[in-house]
VOBA-809978 format. One record per residue: y, z, x of N, C-alpha, C in turn. Coordinates in Angstrom, 1 decimal, always signed. Last residue first. Example, Ala and Ser with C-alpha at 12.3 -4.5 7.8 and 13.67 -1.06 7.14 Angstrom:
<recs>
{rec {-2.2 +7.1 +12.8} {-1.1 +7.1 +13.7} {+0.0 +7.9 +12.9}},
{rec {-5.7 +7.8 +13.2} {-4.5 +7.8 +12.3} {-3.3 +7.8 +13.2}},
</recs>
This chain:
<recs>
{rec {-33.5 -14.2 +75.9} {-32.6 -13.2 +75.3} {-31.4 -13.7 +74.6}},
{rec {-34.7 -16.4 +77.0} {-35.4 -15.8 +75.8} {-34.5 -14.8 +75.2}},
{rec {-33.2 -17.1 +79.1} {-33.2 -18.0 +78.0} {-33.8 -17.4 +76.8}},
{rec {-33.7 -14.8 +80.8} {-32.3 -15.1 +80.3} {-32.3 -16.0 +79.1}},
{rec {-36.4 -15.2 +81.3} {-36.0 -14.0 +80.6} {-34.6 -14.2 +80.0}},
{rec {-36.4 -17.7 +82.7} {-37.1 -17.6 +81.4} {-36.6 -16.4 +80.6}},
{rec {-34.9 -16.8 +84.9} {-34.4 -17.9 +84.0} {-35.0 -17.8 +82.7}},
{rec {-36.8 -15.0 +86.0} {-35.4 -14.5 +85.5} {-34.8 -15.5 +84.6}},
{rec {-38.8 -16.7 +86.7} {-39.1 -15.7 +85.7} {-37.7 -15.2 +85.1}},
{rec {-37.4 -18.1 +88.8} {-37.9 -18.8 +87.6} {-38.2 -17.9 +86.4}},
{rec {-36.9 -15.9 +90.6} {-35.8 -16.7 +90.0} {-36.2 -17.4 +88.7}},
{rec {-39.5 -15.2 +91.2} {-38.6 -14.2 +90.6} {-37.5 -14.9 +89.9}},
{rec {-40.4 -17.5 +92.4} {-41.0 -17.1 +91.2} {-40.2 -16.1 +90.4}},
{rec {-38.6 -17.5 +94.6} {-38.6 -18.6 +93.7} {-39.2 -18.2 +92.4}},
{rec {-39.1 -15.1 +96.1} {-37.8 -15.4 +95.5} {-37.8 -16.4 +94.4}},
{rec {-41.8 -15.6 +96.7} {-41.4 -14.3 +96.0} {-40.1 -14.6 +95.3}},
{rec {-41.7 -18.0 +98.0} {-42.3 -18.0 +96.7} {-42.1 -16.6 +96.0}},
{rec {-40.2 -17.3 +100.4} {-39.7 -18.4 +99.5} {-40.4 -18.2 +98.1}},
{rec {-42.0 -15.4 +101.5} {-40.6 -15.0 +101.0} {-40.0 -16.0 +100.1}},
{rec {-44.2 -17.1 +102.1} {-44.3 -16.0 +101.2} {-42.9 -15.6 +100.6}},
{rec {-42.9 -18.7 +104.0} {-43.5 -19.3 +102.8} {-43.7 -18.2 +101.7}},
{rec {-42.2 -16.8 +105.9} {-41.1 -17.6 +105.2} {-41.7 -18.2 +103.9}},
{rec {-44.8 -16.1 +106.8} {-43.9 -15.1 +106.2} {-42.8 -15.8 +105.4}},
{rec {-45.8 -18.6 +107.7} {-46.4 -17.9 +106.6} {-45.5 -16.9 +105.9}},
{rec {-44.0 -18.9 +109.9} {-44.0 -19.9 +108.8} {-44.7 -19.3 +107.5}},
{rec {-44.7 -16.7 +111.5} {-43.4 -16.8 +110.9} {-43.3 -17.7 +109.7}},
{rec {-47.3 -17.7 +112.1} {-47.2 -16.4 +111.4} {-45.8 -16.4 +110.7}},
{rec {-46.6 -19.9 +113.6} {-47.4 -20.1 +112.4} {-47.3 -18.9 +111.5}},
{rec {-45.2 -18.7 +115.8} {-44.5 -19.6 +114.8} {-45.3 -19.8 +113.5}},
{rec {-47.4 -17.3 +116.8} {-46.2 -16.6 +116.4} {-45.4 -17.4 +115.4}},
{rec {-49.2 -19.3 +117.7} {-49.6 -18.4 +116.6} {-48.4 -17.6 +116.0}},
{rec {-47.4 -20.4 +119.7} {-48.1 -21.2 +118.6} {-48.4 -20.4 +117.4}},
{rec {-46.7 -18.2 +121.3} {-45.7 -18.9 +120.5} {-46.3 -19.8 +119.4}},
{rec {-49.3 -17.3 +122.1} {-48.4 -16.4 +121.4} {-47.3 -17.1 +120.7}},
{rec {-50.6 -19.8 +123.1} {-51.1 -19.0 +122.0} {-50.1 -18.1 +121.3}},
{rec {-48.9 -21.2 +124.9} {-49.9 -21.9 +124.1} {-50.4 -21.1 +122.9}},
{rec {-47.2 -19.2 +126.0} {-46.7 -20.3 +125.3} {-47.7 -20.9 +124.4}},
{rec {-49.0 -17.3 +126.9} {-47.8 -16.8 +126.3} {-47.2 -18.0 +125.5}},
{rec {-51.0 -18.7 +128.3} {-51.3 -18.2 +127.0} {-50.1 -17.7 +126.2}},
{rec {-49.3 -21.6 +129.8} {-49.8 -20.2 +129.8} {-50.1 -19.7 +128.4}},
{rec {-50.5 -24.9 +128.8} {-49.6 -24.0 +129.5} {-50.1 -22.6 +129.4}},
{rec {-51.9 -26.7 +127.2} {-52.4 -26.4 +128.6} {-51.4 -25.5 +129.4}},
{rec {-50.5 -27.2 +124.9} {-51.7 -26.4 +124.8} {-52.2 -26.0 +126.2}},
{rec {-48.3 -28.6 +124.1} {-48.1 -27.6 +125.2} {-49.4 -26.7 +125.3}},
{rec {-48.8 -30.3 +122.1} {-48.1 -30.9 +123.3} {-48.0 -29.8 +124.4}},
{rec {-50.2 -29.0 +120.0} {-50.6 -30.4 +120.4} {-50.0 -30.9 +121.7}},
{rec {-49.1 -26.5 +119.7} {-50.5 -26.6 +119.8} {-50.9 -28.0 +120.3}},
{rec {-46.3 -27.1 +119.6} {-46.8 -26.3 +120.7} {-48.3 -26.5 +120.9}},
{rec {-46.3 -28.5 +117.1} {-45.8 -29.1 +118.3} {-46.4 -28.4 +119.6}},
{rec {-47.3 -26.5 +115.3} {-48.1 -27.8 +115.6} {-47.6 -28.4 +116.9}},
{rec {-45.2 -24.7 +115.5} {-46.5 -24.3 +115.9} {-47.4 -25.5 +116.2}},
{rec {-43.1 -26.2 +114.5} {-43.0 -25.7 +115.9} {-44.4 -25.3 +116.4}},
{rec {-44.0 -26.6 +111.9} {-43.8 -27.7 +112.8} {-43.8 -27.3 +114.2}},
{rec {-43.8 -24.0 +111.0} {-45.1 -24.6 +111.0} {-45.1 -25.8 +112.0}},
{rec {-41.0 -23.6 +111.2} {-42.0 -22.8 +111.9} {-43.3 -23.4 +112.1}},
{rec {-40.1 -25.6 +109.5} {-39.7 -25.6 +110.9} {-40.7 -24.8 +111.7}},
{rec {-41.2 -24.6 +107.1} {-41.6 -25.9 +107.6} {-41.3 -26.1 +109.1}},
{rec {-39.8 -22.1 +106.9} {-41.3 -22.2 +106.9} {-41.8 -23.5 +107.5}},
{rec {-37.2 -23.1 +106.6} {-37.6 -22.3 +107.8} {-39.1 -22.2 +108.0}},
{rec {-37.5 -24.3 +104.1} {-37.2 -25.1 +105.3} {-37.5 -24.4 +106.6}},
{rec {-37.9 -22.0 +102.6} {-38.9 -23.1 +102.6} {-38.7 -24.0 +103.9}},
{rec {-35.4 -20.8 +102.9} {-36.7 -20.1 +103.4} {-37.8 -21.1 +103.5}},
{rec {-33.7 -22.7 +101.8} {-33.6 -22.4 +103.2} {-34.9 -21.7 +103.7}},
{rec {-34.0 -22.9 +99.1} {-34.8 -23.8 +99.9} {-34.7 -23.5 +101.4}},
{rec {-33.9 -21.2 +96.6} {-33.5 -20.8 +97.9} {-34.3 -21.6 +99.0}},
{rec {-33.6 -24.0 +94.3} {-34.1 -22.7 +94.7} {-33.5 -22.4 +96.1}},
{rec {-32.9 -26.6 +93.9} {-32.3 -25.6 +93.0} {-32.7 -24.2 +93.3}},
{rec {-34.4 -28.0 +95.6} {-33.0 -27.8 +96.0} {-32.2 -26.9 +95.0}},
{rec {-36.8 -28.0 +94.2} {-36.7 -27.2 +95.4} {-35.3 -27.0 +95.8}},
{rec {-36.2 -29.9 +92.2} {-36.4 -28.5 +91.8} {-36.3 -27.6 +93.0}},
{rec {-36.0 -32.2 +93.8} {-34.9 -31.8 +92.9} {-35.0 -30.3 +92.5}},
{rec {-38.6 -32.3 +95.0} {-37.4 -32.1 +95.8} {-36.2 -31.7 +95.0}},
{rec {-41.2 -32.7 +94.0} {-40.5 -31.5 +93.6} {-39.1 -31.3 +94.3}},
{rec {-42.3 -35.0 +95.2} {-42.6 -34.7 +93.7} {-41.6 -33.6 +93.2}},
{rec {-41.7 -34.7 +97.8} {-41.1 -35.8 +97.1} {-41.2 -35.6 +95.6}},
{rec {-43.3 -32.5 +98.5} {-41.9 -32.4 +98.6} {-41.2 -33.5 +97.8}},
{rec {-45.9 -33.6 +98.0} {-45.5 -32.4 +97.3} {-44.0 -32.3 +97.3}},
{rec {-45.9 -35.8 +99.8} {-46.1 -36.0 +98.3} {-45.6 -34.8 +97.5}},
{rec {-45.8 -34.3 +102.2} {-44.7 -35.2 +101.8} {-44.7 -35.5 +100.3}},
{rec {-48.2 -32.9 +102.1} {-46.9 -32.1 +102.0} {-45.8 -33.0 +101.7}},
{rec {-50.0 -35.0 +102.3} {-50.0 -34.1 +101.1} {-48.7 -33.4 +101.0}},
{rec {-49.2 -36.1 +104.8} {-49.1 -36.9 +103.6} {-49.1 -36.0 +102.3}},
{rec {-49.9 -33.9 +106.4} {-48.5 -34.3 +106.3} {-48.3 -35.2 +105.1}},
{rec {-52.7 -33.8 +106.0} {-51.9 -32.7 +105.6} {-50.4 -33.1 +105.5}},
{rec {-53.2 -36.3 +107.2} {-53.5 -36.1 +105.8} {-52.7 -34.9 +105.3}},
{rec {-52.5 -35.7 +109.9} {-51.8 -36.8 +109.2} {-52.0 -36.6 +107.6}},
{rec {-54.3 -33.7 +110.4} {-52.9 -33.3 +110.4} {-52.1 -34.4 +109.7}},
{rec {-56.6 -35.3 +110.4} {-56.5 -34.2 +109.5} {-55.0 -33.8 +109.3}},
{rec {-56.1 -36.9 +112.5} {-56.2 -37.5 +111.2} {-56.1 -36.5 +110.1}},
{rec {-56.2 -35.0 +114.6} {-54.9 -35.8 +114.3} {-54.9 -36.4 +113.0}},
{rec {-58.9 -34.3 +114.5} {-57.8 -33.3 +114.1} {-56.5 -34.0 +113.8}},
{rec {-61.1 -36.7 +113.2} {-60.3 -36.2 +114.2} {-59.2 -35.3 +113.7}},
{rec {-64.1 -36.2 +111.7} {-62.7 -36.5 +111.3} {-61.8 -35.9 +112.4}},
{rec {-66.7 -35.5 +112.0} {-66.3 -36.8 +112.6} {-64.9 -37.1 +112.3}},
{rec {-67.3 -33.1 +111.1} {-67.7 -34.1 +110.2} {-67.3 -35.5 +110.8}},
{rec {-66.1 -31.5 +113.0} {-67.6 -31.5 +113.0} {-68.2 -32.6 +112.1}},
{rec {-63.4 -31.8 +112.2} {-63.9 -32.5 +113.5} {-65.5 -32.5 +113.5}},
{rec {-63.6 -30.2 +109.8} {-63.4 -31.6 +109.7} {-63.8 -32.3 +111.0}},
{rec {-64.3 -27.5 +111.1} {-65.0 -28.2 +110.0} {-64.8 -29.7 +110.0}},
{rec {-62.4 -27.0 +113.3} {-63.8 -27.0 +113.4} {-64.5 -27.8 +112.3}},
{rec {-59.7 -27.3 +112.7} {-60.1 -27.1 +114.1} {-61.6 -27.3 +114.3}},
{rec {-59.3 -27.5 +110.0} {-58.7 -28.6 +110.9} {-59.2 -28.5 +112.3}},
{rec {-60.7 -25.2 +109.0} {-61.0 -26.6 +108.6} {-60.6 -27.6 +109.6}},
{rec {-61.0 -22.4 +109.5} {-60.6 -23.4 +110.6} {-61.1 -24.8 +110.2}},
{rec {-61.1 -20.5 +107.6} {-62.3 -21.1 +108.0} {-62.2 -22.3 +109.0}},
{rec {-58.4 -19.5 +107.4} {-59.6 -18.6 +107.5} {-60.8 -19.2 +108.0}},
{rec {-56.9 -21.8 +107.3} {-56.6 -20.8 +108.3} {-57.8 -19.9 +108.5}},
{rec {-58.0 -23.1 +105.1} {-58.0 -23.8 +106.3} {-57.8 -22.8 +107.5}},
{rec {-57.4 -21.1 +103.1} {-58.8 -21.4 +103.5} {-58.9 -22.1 +104.8}},
{rec {-54.6 -21.4 +103.2} {-55.2 -20.1 +103.5} {-56.7 -20.3 +103.9}},
{rec {-54.3 -24.0 +102.3} {-53.9 -23.7 +103.7} {-54.4 -22.3 +104.1}},
{rec {-55.3 -23.7 +99.7} {-55.9 -24.6 +100.6} {-55.6 -24.3 +102.1}},
{rec {-53.5 -21.9 +98.7} {-54.9 -21.5 +98.7} {-55.6 -22.4 +99.7}},
{rec {-51.1 -23.4 +98.8} {-51.2 -22.1 +99.5} {-52.7 -21.7 +99.7}},
{rec {-51.7 -25.6 +97.1} {-51.5 -25.8 +98.6} {-51.6 -24.5 +99.4}},
{rec {-52.0 -24.1 +94.7} {-53.1 -24.9 +95.2} {-52.9 -25.1 +96.7}},
{rec {-49.4 -23.0 +94.5} {-50.6 -22.1 +94.6} {-51.7 -22.9 +95.2}},
{rec {-48.0 -25.4 +94.2} {-47.7 -24.5 +95.3} {-48.9 -23.6 +95.5}},
{rec {-48.9 -26.4 +91.8} {-49.1 -27.2 +93.0} {-48.9 -26.3 +94.2}},
{rec {-48.0 -24.2 +90.1} {-49.4 -24.6 +90.2} {-49.7 -25.3 +91.5}},
{rec {-45.3 -24.5 +90.5} {-45.9 -23.3 +91.0} {-47.4 -23.5 +91.1}},
{rec {-44.9 -27.0 +89.4} {-44.5 -26.8 +90.8} {-45.2 -25.5 +91.3}},
{rec {-45.7 -26.6 +86.8} {-46.5 -27.5 +87.6} {-46.1 -27.3 +89.1}},
{rec {-43.6 -24.8 +86.0} {-45.0 -24.4 +86.0} {-45.9 -25.3 +86.9}},
{rec {-41.3 -26.3 +86.2} {-41.5 -25.1 +87.0} {-42.9 -24.7 +87.1}},
{rec {-41.9 -28.2 +84.2} {-41.7 -28.6 +85.6} {-41.9 -27.4 +86.5}},
{rec {-42.1 -26.5 +81.9} {-43.3 -27.3 +82.3} {-43.1 -27.7 +83.8}},
{rec {-41.4 -23.2 +81.4} {-40.8 -24.5 +81.7} {-41.9 -25.3 +82.4}},
{rec {-42.6 -20.7 +81.3} {-43.0 -21.7 +80.3} {-42.4 -23.1 +80.6}},
{rec {-43.9 -18.1 +83.1} {-43.1 -19.3 +83.2} {-43.5 -20.3 +82.2}},
{rec {-45.6 -16.0 +83.1} {-44.3 -15.7 +82.6} {-43.3 -17.0 +82.7}},
{rec {-48.0 -16.9 +84.2} {-48.0 -16.4 +82.8} {-46.6 -16.1 +82.2}},
{rec {-47.3 -17.5 +86.8} {-47.5 -18.6 +85.9} {-47.5 -18.1 +84.4}},
{rec {-47.4 -15.3 +88.4} {-46.2 -15.6 +87.8} {-46.3 -16.7 +86.7}},
{rec {-50.0 -15.3 +89.4} {-49.7 -14.3 +88.5} {-48.4 -14.7 +87.7}},
{rec {-49.9 -17.5 +91.2} {-50.8 -17.6 +90.1} {-50.4 -16.5 +89.0}},
{rec {-48.0 -16.6 +93.1} {-47.8 -17.8 +92.3} {-48.6 -17.8 +91.1}},
{rec {-49.2 -14.2 +94.0} {-47.8 -14.2 +93.3} {-47.6 -15.4 +92.5}},
{rec {-51.5 -15.2 +95.1} {-51.6 -14.3 +94.0} {-50.3 -14.2 +93.2}},
{rec {-50.5 -16.8 +97.2} {-51.2 -17.4 +96.1} {-51.3 -16.5 +94.9}},
{rec {-49.3 -14.7 +98.7} {-48.5 -15.8 +98.2} {-49.2 -16.5 +97.0}},
{rec {-51.5 -13.2 +99.4} {-50.5 -12.6 +98.6} {-49.6 -13.7 +98.0}},
{rec {-52.9 -15.1 +101.0} {-53.5 -14.6 +99.7} {-52.5 -14.0 +98.8}},
{rec {-51.2 -15.4 +103.1} {-51.5 -16.5 +102.3} {-52.0 -16.1 +101.0}},
{rec {-51.4 -12.7 +104.0} {-50.1 -13.2 +103.5} {-50.3 -14.5 +102.7}},
{rec {-54.0 -12.6 +104.9} {-53.6 -11.7 +103.8} {-52.3 -12.2 +103.1}},
{rec {-53.8 -14.4 +107.0} {-54.6 -14.7 +105.8} {-54.3 -13.8 +104.6}},
{rec {-52.1 -12.9 +108.7} {-51.6 -14.2 +108.1} {-52.5 -14.6 +106.9}},
{rec {-53.8 -10.9 +109.4} {-52.7 -10.5 +108.5} {-52.1 -11.8 +107.9}},
{rec {-55.6 -12.5 +110.9} {-56.1 -11.8 +109.7} {-54.9 -11.4 +108.8}},
{rec {-53.9 -13.3 +113.0} {-54.5 -14.3 +112.1} {-55.0 -13.6 +110.8}},
{rec {-53.3 -10.9 +114.2} {-52.3 -11.7 +113.7} {-52.8 -12.7 +112.7}},
{rec {-55.9 -10.0 +115.0} {-55.2 -9.3 +114.0} {-54.1 -10.1 +113.4}},
{rec {-58.0 -10.8 +116.7} {-57.5 -11.7 +115.7} {-56.6 -11.1 +114.7}},
{rec {-59.2 -7.6 +117.2} {-59.4 -9.0 +117.6} {-58.9 -9.9 +116.4}},
{rec {-59.2 -4.9 +116.6} {-57.9 -5.6 +116.6} {-58.0 -7.1 +117.0}},
{rec {-61.8 -4.1 +117.1} {-61.3 -4.2 +115.7} {-60.0 -4.9 +115.6}},
{rec {-63.4 -6.0 +119.7} {-62.7 -4.9 +119.2} {-62.1 -5.1 +117.8}},
{rec {-66.6 -7.7 +119.1} {-65.2 -7.7 +119.5} {-64.5 -6.4 +119.0}},
{rec {-69.1 -8.8 +118.5} {-69.0 -7.6 +119.3} {-67.6 -7.5 +119.9}},
{rec {-69.3 -10.9 +116.8} {-68.9 -11.2 +118.1} {-68.8 -10.0 +119.1}},
{rec {-69.9 -9.5 +114.4} {-70.8 -10.5 +115.0} {-70.5 -10.8 +116.4}},
{rec {-67.6 -7.9 +114.2} {-69.0 -7.2 +114.3} {-69.9 -8.3 +115.0}},
{rec {-65.7 -9.8 +113.8} {-65.6 -8.9 +114.9} {-66.9 -8.2 +115.2}},
{rec {-66.5 -11.0 +111.4} {-66.6 -11.7 +112.6} {-66.5 -10.8 +113.9}},
{rec {-68.6 -9.0 +109.3} {-67.3 -9.3 +109.8} {-67.5 -10.1 +111.1}},
{rec {-71.5 -10.5 +107.6} {-70.9 -9.5 +108.5} {-69.4 -10.0 +108.9}},
{rec {-72.7 -12.6 +106.1} {-72.1 -11.4 +105.5} {-71.3 -10.5 +106.3}},
{rec {-73.7 -14.7 +107.7} {-73.0 -15.0 +106.4} {-72.3 -13.8 +105.8}},
{rec {-75.1 -13.4 +109.6} {-74.0 -14.3 +110.0} {-73.1 -14.7 +108.8}},
{rec {-77.0 -12.1 +108.2} {-75.9 -11.3 +108.8} {-74.8 -12.1 +109.3}},
{rec {-78.8 -14.1 +107.6} {-78.0 -13.5 +106.5} {-76.8 -12.7 +107.0}},
{rec {-79.0 -17.0 +109.6} {-79.2 -15.6 +109.4} {-78.3 -15.0 +108.4}},
{rec {-79.8 -20.0 +108.1} {-78.7 -19.3 +108.7} {-79.0 -17.8 +108.5}},
{rec {-81.6 -22.1 +107.2} {-82.0 -21.1 +108.2} {-80.9 -20.4 +108.9}},
{rec {-80.9 -23.6 +105.1} {-80.4 -24.0 +106.4} {-80.7 -23.0 +107.5}},
{rec {-82.2 -22.4 +102.9} {-82.3 -23.9 +103.1} {-81.8 -24.4 +104.5}},
{rec {-81.7 -19.6 +103.1} {-83.0 -20.2 +103.0} {-83.2 -21.6 +103.3}},
{rec {-78.9 -19.4 +103.6} {-79.9 -18.7 +104.4} {-81.2 -19.3 +104.3}},
{rec {-77.8 -21.0 +101.6} {-77.5 -21.3 +103.0} {-78.5 -20.7 +103.9}},
{rec {-78.7 -19.5 +99.4} {-79.1 -20.9 +99.6} {-78.9 -21.4 +101.1}},
{rec {-77.4 -17.1 +99.8} {-78.8 -17.1 +99.9} {-79.4 -18.5 +100.1}},
{rec {-74.7 -18.0 +99.4} {-75.1 -17.4 +100.7} {-76.7 -17.5 +100.9}},
{rec {-74.9 -18.8 +96.7} {-74.6 -19.8 +97.8} {-75.0 -19.3 +99.2}},
{rec {-75.4 -16.3 +95.6} {-76.4 -17.4 +95.5} {-76.2 -18.5 +96.5}},
{rec {-73.1 -15.0 +96.1} {-74.3 -14.5 +96.7} {-75.4 -15.6 +96.7}},
{rec {-71.4 -16.5 +94.4} {-71.2 -16.5 +95.9} {-72.4 -16.0 +96.6}},
</recs>
């Protein structure tokens, strides 16, 4: 990682402090700036860690591939949230945000189609609430962005945060359920 940072510094003339300092320090912002977003990133990380850790206890192949795919999607969405792929990175490469969302929708559709039988054997209500929350956030972001900050930011980011919480809750319950099935089958 340090090598990559040094490469960016030397070859792209990016100041080293821009690559290493906290965003609040760089922007001279108060420590609570972006607190909801930062906690959301912690929750994405927790979900990914739970999925990856649980893999060692799951031997059922279908369950294992589902948790692997879920961990990958969680990590990707966490990186998107942390580094603003859909807001800054992809548009800077000439890829419209609507195209990015379409690609995310296709990825999620493929995920749900691949695992819908398994998902319906789990506490899918939490996953459904996560998807409704994420969808509400996208709806507000795309169709109500020019309203007051209470609607455009608080509701948009609030729904996204709720979606992340439901996503975490779903995988806490689902990995526990899968590990419990493994334990029952082993005894």
